[in-house]
N, C-alpha and C positions, 0 to 999 in steps of 0.2 A: 503494501500499500504505501502511496505517495504522502508525504507529511506536510506539514502546512510551510515548514521552514526548514531550510539545509542551514549548513554552517556556512556557508558563502553568506544567508540575511545576517548569521551573529555576526560576522565577520563586518560587512560592508558598516549593521548598527555601530559596531565599533568606532568605524571613522568618522559617523556621523556623532557621536558624543565625545570625542577625542577633544579637549579642551573645554567641555561646554560640563559633564558628570565628571565626579570626583572617581581617582583610582582608589577604589578606599582603602583602610592596611588591612593587611594580615597579621591577626591574631595568634601569640601561643603562649601555654600556662602550662609552666612545669608539673603542676599541680594536678589538672588534667592528663595529664598525660601520665603521672604515678598513679592517679586514679582508674584510667581506663588499659592502662598499658599499651595504648596506642600513639603516635604521636600525632596531634591535632591540630589543624589550621582554622581557625575562623575568622571567615570572611565576615568584615565588620560593614554591614550595609547601613546600620545605624548613624554612621557619619557620610555618610550619601547627601546630596543636597536633597534639601525639605526632611531628614531624617527617615528613607527608606530608599530601598530598591526600587521600589515603582516609579522613580523619575528615569530612571533609563528607558523603560517602555514607552513610557508618556510622552519623551520626548522625540523618540524616534520615530513612532506614529504622527505627531505634530510636526515636524520637519519633512515630512514626504507629503505634505496636504497641498492641495494646488492653491494658486492666488485666490482662484473664486471662493474655495471650500476658507479659507484662514479669513476674508473676507465675512460670511456670515459666522462666522465663529464653532465655537469646539462644544460641545456635551458629553459630559461623563456621571455615571452613576457609584457610587461608592460610601464604604464605612468610615475615609478617612486618607489613607497613604495616596491612594488614587487618584482622589478629588485634589491632595494638596499636588500630587506631581502633574496632572493638569493644567490645574491652575497657575501654578509656577513656570511650566511649558511654554503656556501660553501668554504668559506675562513676558517672556523672555523672546517669543516670535512676533507681542505685537499684536494678539486674536484675541476677543472675547470670547470668555468660556461661562458655559450655565452646568452647575452641577449638582445633580441630585443625592443628597444625601439624607441617610436615616436620620430622625430625631432623636435617638438613643444615641447617637456616634461620642467618643468621646467630645467634650466640650471644647479641648484644645484642639484638634483636629477642625473641627467647624471654625473655628478661629481665626485656625493660620490658613485656611482654604481661603477666606473671605481676606484674608492680609495677602495673599497671594494674588487677588484681583483687583486689588488698588492701587493705582498711583502708574497707570500705563494705559496707551492708545486706546484699550477694548475695554476699559472699566468701565464705562458707560452701561455697558451692556453686558457685563458679565455679571452674576449671582447665584449664590447658595439656596435649594429650592428642599426643602427639609420633606419628607416621607413617612409613615410608620410601616416598617419591614417587616411586624411580623401580620398585617392587616392588606397591605397595599402590594403589588407587582413591579417591581423598580423598573422593570424591564421592558413593562408596560408602557409605564409612565414615560421614559426615558422615549420610547419608539413615540409616542403623543405629541413629546415638547421639541422631538427634531424634527418632524412632519409643522406643524405649527408654526416654527422659527426657521426651519430650512439650515439646521442646526448638523454638523455631521456626528454622531456619536461613537467616539472610541469607548468602547468596553473595557473591564479593569483586565482581562486576561484573555479573553477568546475572539483573538485578533492577531494576524501574522506578523505585522509590525510591533505589539508589545510584545509579542513572545522573545522576540529576536531582539530587542533592548532590551529584556532581561537575563539573556543569555550569556551575555557580557560579561553579568559578574561572575559565571563558572570561567570563560574566559581567562579573563583576569587572573583569578585565583589558581586556574593551574598551570599558569606562566609564572604567578610570584614564587607558586612553595616551589616551581623546579630551579630558583635563583636563590633561595634561603640556605644557609647553612645546614646540612643534614637533610636538606629537601629531598623532592624527587618527583617522580611521577607519582599521581594520588591512586591510590587503591578504594577507597570509599569517599562518596558525597552523598551527604546528609541536608535537603533541601525542605522547607514548609510548605506545606500542599492546602491553597484554597482553592480555587477554580482551574489550577495546573497551570497558569503562563510563566512564573516563575521555573517550575521545575521541569518542564517543556525546553523553554529555551535551554536551561542549565543544561540538561539531559544532551541532548542538540549538539552544545559546546564541548563538553565532559568529554561524552562516547567518541566523537571525533577525534579531537586531540590526546586520549587514553583511552584507544578502545576496551582496556580489558577492565575499565573503572566500573566497580557498582555503584547504581545512585537509588537510594533508598529515599521517599518522601516520610512526610510527618504529618499526621493532624491530629486537633484536639478530637477526645473519646467523642465528645458528643456530636462532633460532625464529622466523621470518619463513611462519606460519602465514596469517595475516588477510592477508599479502601474496599468497600462494599462493592461499587463498579467493576474492579479489578476481578474482585470473584466470579460476580455474576458475568462478566465477558460483554458487557452494556452497560451504558451509563446509567446508572439510579439518580433517582431524586427522592429528598427527602426536605423534613418541614428545618425552617430554617433554626440551625442549632442553639442551644441557652449554654454558652462558653464565653469564657472572657478574653478567648484568641478573635476580636472582634474580627479583623482581617481575615480571619478563615470562617467565618460565617455563613458559606454559600451552601448554596442547596444542590449543587450536581457541579461536575465536569464541566469543561468546554466540546462543543463539538471538534472544534478544530484541537484541543490541547489533550484531549484522551487518548486519539490514536497515537500522539506522541509517548504517553506515559506508558500503553498499553506494552508499546516496543521498544521502548532505551531504558524503563524503570523498572528495579530488578524487586520492587516490594513496597509498600504502604505502611507502617508502624502510625500506632497511636501515641498519647498522653493525656494525661489529668488536668484538669484545671491549677490542683496543687501543685502537682509536678510543674506546672508551668511558674507558679509561684517560688516552689523553692529554686528554679533554676535563676530567675529574674533577681533575688537573693542573694545568689552565687555569683552572679556576674556583678552583682554590684559592691560584694565586697570583694571579690579574687581578684576580677578583673578591673575595675573603679569604672564600670560602662554603664549607663542607663539605656534598659530595653525594654519593648514593650512585651505583652504577654504572645501572642504572635510571630515576632522576634526571633524569639528563644525558642519554638518547634522543636526544630533541630538538635537542638544544644542540649534540652531535655530529653529527649529522646538517649542523646550517646551519654548524659551524667546520669540518669537513669536507670539507663540500661533496657531501653522499652524492646519488650518481648515481638520477636519478630526479626530484630539483625543480628546479622551475621556475629563470630566473633572479631573485634576487633582489634585484639591484640597483636602487636606486632605491625599493626599496620598502619599508612598514612592517612588519613581522616581529614578529609574537607568538611567543613561546617557554615552555612549561610546563616549569621545572625540578620533577619531581613528588613528589623527595623528598629526605632528606638523613640517613636510617636506616643506617648503615655500622657494620659491627663496626672501631674504631677500630685494631686490630694490622693488618687485612687494608689498609686505607685508609691507613696509615703504609705498607706495604709497597710499594703501587701509588706512591704518591708517591716512593718512592728513586728 
């Protein structure tokens, strides 16, 4: 089966993002290595522009829009990070943006999105539209807004330009680890899973650069739709999951992302909300970094020994920390 993106797409995305996106650092920890028996390399996307990997895919998508599309503007739906990524990318490109966000999204993410929409050429036609994620269909609302206003919809994950942009995180990670003292080719890559945009792009990049690598996805226990879909052999739809990992509260994988996951990902494991909190605490106490619940899904699977992962002892393991956009009041409560 022909997949939605190839390594050439990821490589082209990397060229578009050069000088715009941050090449985020790779962090290591002797304590983690001792705890897991592996050599672990954390790709710290919480240091990306707007605080998460989502900037990569958003900018790659908007940068390829036509002049006519840019004039009309872009529409996105998101719980926060894709919203901020689209708003910032639109600001950089002088475009209006309309963002559909759930009304219970973290206040910091709503405020940041509105902040990115101000002070540029498209600001007067930019806005955040709030909706109830448990009673309203965000995709139907988005289509309605797009039709009414002539906007171009860029979904959070099921779009080839978004997928290719997200894959640049793994491209960088593989190249960075190869250059580190004691580095080399990664054996395993752990990536969080919501709708599948990040893991599909990362799998395409990683499997091209290191064909023998095993890629594993990590979902919240309450939202394991991709894990169920792999078991069923087709996309499984679930109700909106109740989890603190707001960036992974998706109801199903994408039509474009799921075939990539089926073909290139070795498996998907899950972690609990309590394990996410423990991992955020560990990141703060031992690595001195602020992370969000979705951002530590992959790290939690590693540190908490999620069932379904292979034996990682003696392996070089890449872990994507996907973001750090968290409401600080809630974060402080979790840290207590």
